[in-house]
N, C-alpha and C positions, 0 to 999 in steps of 0.2 A: 726833659724838657724840662727848663726855670720857670716856677711861676710868675715871680718876678719880671721876667723876660718878656713873659705874654702880657703884663699887667703894664707893661711899657709900650707895647704895641700897643694894646686899648686905650692910654693916655693919646699917643702917636696919632692912632685912628679919631680920635675924639676932637683932637686939636682941628686935625685936618678937615673932619667931618664939620665943625662948625664954621669955620671960614668957608668953605663950599657951599653949606648951607645957606648961609649968608647969601655968596654969589649966585645960588639956586632960586633962593626968594627974589632977589633983585630980577631976575628973565623969570618970573610967575612959573619955574616948575615943581613947586611943591607940591600943588594940587595933583599933579599927574603921580607923583610919589605916595600920597595920598591914597591914592583909588587902589594901590597894592592891598589897603584893608578896608576896601569898599566906604570911602570917604573921599572930599575935596577940600577937607581943611587944612591948607596952610601947616596952622600948626601940628596936627597927625602928621601930613608929609615932612615935617621937619623932623619932629620926632622917629619916625619911621628913618628917615636919613641918619640920623646918629646913631641907632643901635647897630644898621647895618654899617657904618663908618666904622664903630667899637670893634665887630664879629672881623670885618676886612683888616683891622689892624690888628688883631690876636694872630690872623692866618700870615700876615705880614713876618711876624715875630717867630712863628712858627720855621717859615719857609728859609727867613734869613739866618736863625738861631744866632751862632756865634761867626757867623763868616764875612761879616764886616769889621775892618779895622779902626775907621774913623766916622767922621759926624758926614762927611764929605763921601765917603762909598755908599753911609746910608741913603744922604737924598739921591744919589743917582742911583742905586735901587730902588727909592721910593719913586723915582720920574719912571721908571720901567713898570714898575707893578702898578702904577696910575692909568699907561698906555693901555696894559693888559685887562683893567676892570673897566677901563672903557670899552675894550671891545668884548670884554663878556658880558658888562652891565647893561647900560642903555643901545649897544645894537645889535646884543644875542637875548640875554633874559627876559628884558623890559618887554619888548614887543611880544617875545612867547606866552608873558604872564597876562600880557594885554590881550593875547587873542591874535595876533596881529601877526604876520609872516617876516623873519630874518631877510634881510635885504643889506648884504656887505658891498652895496654898489659906491660910485663913487660919489653919486648923489648924497645918498647917504650917510657918506663918511661928513662931505661936506657941511651937509644941514648941522650934522652933529657935533661942529668945530667948538661951539660955546660950550660943549658939554667937554669935549675935550678938555680943553684950557682947565676947566674946573677940575678933572681927576687929576692933571698935572699936579695944579696946587696943591689938592689934598695928597699925592705922594709926594711931593717935596717935602711939605709939613710934617706928615707923619713919618717919613724917613729922619727928618732931621730932630726929629723930637724925640724918636727912637734912637738915635744916634748917639743924640743929648746925653739921654739917661743912659745909654748904655756905657758910657765911655769911663774908661780906667780913672778912676778917682784916686788920688795919690794920698796916703795916709803919713799923717807925720810921725816922724820917730823911726819910719821903715825905709831903709835902702831901696 
């Protein structure tokens, strides 16, 4: 695995996390993220969110490696990845970490629609940035 590729995933994850984090702040969700560290501070929640975003971006780079051939395919993969993390994160891991039960009901998923939109935005930006950074760059003088 190429460390530059992983770094590109981190950059994509941070870019997506920045936008998704702003959306979470507007929806008042950052204090809930902060509770993972025993805080209620939106700033702590934002910091935790960015760390998670970077790690998830690195994992994306490891999973997709050199399988994607265009920025468009990377965006598509990022959208699928965003849905997967929506299912895994707020619908599964978050409730477990907060001592709640996991319920994958229609009502729970319906209540999680704003989070799904955020995860899709995150995934699209992650994939787009990753795909753009990984695109082949022509070298002048080479055929």
